[in-house]
N, C-alpha and C positions, 0 to 999 in steps of 0.2 A: 504494499500499500505506499500510498505519497507520507514521507513523511517531512517536517518542519515545513509544509507549503504555506506560500505569501497569499494571503489574501485580496493582496492588492495586483496582483500578477496576472496578466494575460494568460489564461489557459488553453491548452493543444489537447487535438482531441487525432490521433494518428488512425487514419481507415486503411485497411489494407483486408484485400480478399485472402490472407493468411493468417491465421491468429497468431502462429510462432514471429511474424514478420511482424504486427503491430506488438509486441511483447517485447521484441527485443528491441525494437527502437525505440521504443519508453525506456528501459532499461540502458541504451546509450546513451540517449540526452539527458537522461537524470545527472548520470556523471559529470553534467555540462553545465546544468539546471537543477542543482536540487529544492530549490526552493517556489518550484512553477511547479503547477497541478497536469501533472503530462497522464494523458488517457489513451488505452491501448482500444481500439474499438476492429479488432480485424476477426475475419472468420463469419459463419452462419450461427445460429443461435447455438447450434448444435455440435462445433465446433469442427465443421467442414469448410470447403473451398469456395468461399463466397462472402456477403455481406450483408448485415444486419441492421434495420431499422430502426430496433428496439436497443440495440447496441452503442448504436449513433447516438441514439437520442438518448440515454442513459449518459453515456459519455461527454455530451454538451450538458447535462447540467450537473454532473460531477466536476468537469472542467469551470465551469462557469461560477467565480467568485465575487463578480463585482470587477474585474474589469474586461469583461467578453474574453472569447473563443474564438481559436483560427484552427479550420480543418485541415488535415493535408491528405490527401487521397493519391492512390496509388493507381488504379485503373478508371477508364471512364465511368463505369458502371458506377463503380462506389461513389464517385463526385453525384452521379443521379441520386443514390440513395440517401446521400450527405441532403441535398438539397431539397430533398422529400421533406426530409428529420426537421430541416429548417423552417420549411414553408408550416409544418405545422405547430410552429412557433407564436407567441403573441406578437406583433405588432415589434412593438420596445423591445423584446426579445431575438426577434430576427435581425433588428440593429445591431446586435453586439456579435454575432456570429457571422465568422466570413472562411469563405470555401474559399482558397488558395492554391490557384493553377502553380504549383514546382513540384522539381524531383524531391520522393517522400523522405529520400534518406537524407541527401544533403541540406536540403531543404526544411525539415524538420529541425535537425540538430540546429543549422542557423537560426532558424525562429525561435527555437527552446533559449539560445543562450541570451538573443533582442530581447524574449521576455523576461529571464533570469536579469539583465541589465536595466528592467524599468521599463522598457519599450513599449508603446502606447501599442493600439490594436492594428492603426497604419504602420508604423513602424517593425511593429513582427511581421506582418504580412510583407513589407520591404524586405526584410532579411530572407524571407524562405523563395522569396524571388530572385534573389539574388544568387541564387543558387544556378540559374538558368546562363550568367555571367561567365564569359573565360577569362581567366587572365593571361594574356599575351604577351603579358613582361613575365615569367617566370622566373626562364630560363635567365635573363639578364638580371632581374632583380636578385636573384640566390646568393650573389657575390657580390655585393655596392658599387656604383662609381664611387671613388675619392673623389674624383674633381669635381670642384662647382659649379653651376649653371651658372651664365652671367645672366647680368640683372639686376636693377638697384637693391631687388626685395632680397636677392641672397645674402646683403651685405645685414641686412637686421634676422635673418635664421639661425637657428639654433641648432644642433646637431650633438649625438654621442653613439661614438662606437663601442659594442662589448662582441662579445665571444659566448656563442650556448656551451653549458658546461654539463647540464642533464642528458643522460644517456639517450633516450629517444629523440633530442631535439624538441619544437614546436609540434607536438603529434596534439591528436585533439583534446586530451584535457590541459595540459597548460596551455594551450592555445586560446582556448575556452577562457581560461584565468586569467591571461594576458588581456584579452579583447574586453574583459566586464572591467579589468581594472583602467583600460585605456578609453572607456566608455564613461568613467567617472568624471573626466576629465572635459570641460569645454573650449581646450583648445586643438586646431586641428594636427593631429601626430602623424606620420609615416613608417613604414617598415621597409625598410629598401625600397621605397618609391609607395608601397600599397598602404591605401588606408589601414589604422592603427585598430579600429575598433569593426574591422570587415573578417568575420572569422572563417568564413572559407578562402578571401582572398590571401589569410596568414596561412593556413594549412593547406594551399597549393604554392604556396612561396617552394615548400620541402625542405625546412631549414632542419640541418640535422647536427649532429653533436660537431664544436667546431666552430659552425658557421660563423661568420661575422656579419651583425646587424646594427644595421645605423637606422638608429632615430632621429627623424629630424623633425622640423617645425617652422611654417614661414613666420611664427608668430614669438618674438623674443622674450613673453612671458612663462613660457612654456618648459624653461625649465625645470622650474621642481618636477612637472608631471613627465618628462623625460627622464630625470632621476630615478623617479621612482618604479617608471618602466622599465630602465637598466636595472637598478635593485632586483626585480622580479627575477629579470631574465639569469642577472650573474647568480642570485641564489638555488639555482638548479633546480626550482619549485619542490624539494623537499623528495627530489628522485636521487640516486646513486647517481 
């Protein structure tokens, strides 16, 4: 069951034709979003392959504790069932339930982290949909270019370079912890040229142990934020 879930967070319902897939996704996302209401609505009522109106309806009720609900589905018929379940809600409740067209796993994990950081319905939906975007700069961004860009704004920018020390680098759990911290700051920060508050983009960098990480911001007041993020990276996230 959900532990220490926060009532002010957007809840998530994962709808899959497979009960095991939905349950597994909740297990995965909960590692990165422990205070978000995450509900699995997979399989038929008897546990077979398919979808269940009752499971989805119950899932919406469980997940919505005031912040609204985002639903992610695996296949077209799952979306149809989810839409039917939403249509049976009263109109005010319908307005608090969004069905998002996004990859179930990548979008679900990204949405969970966005909800964990306090994002509203629109922010959580946008995070899920960010899974559609491919990071075309992954290869070049893995090792940052140390040469500064030209332009007046560079003169006021701030940056710090650190080396990853934890065994597995920025895999899912530490990446989520990093993004959660980055999202708590109001200043723009990039990691090797990628937005620091985008989980999928950070994971797409493929940063492993020993990788060089360039934290930078065009805002000269970002020093404390960059130092906090650098210290988190250098801490190794508690991993050997």
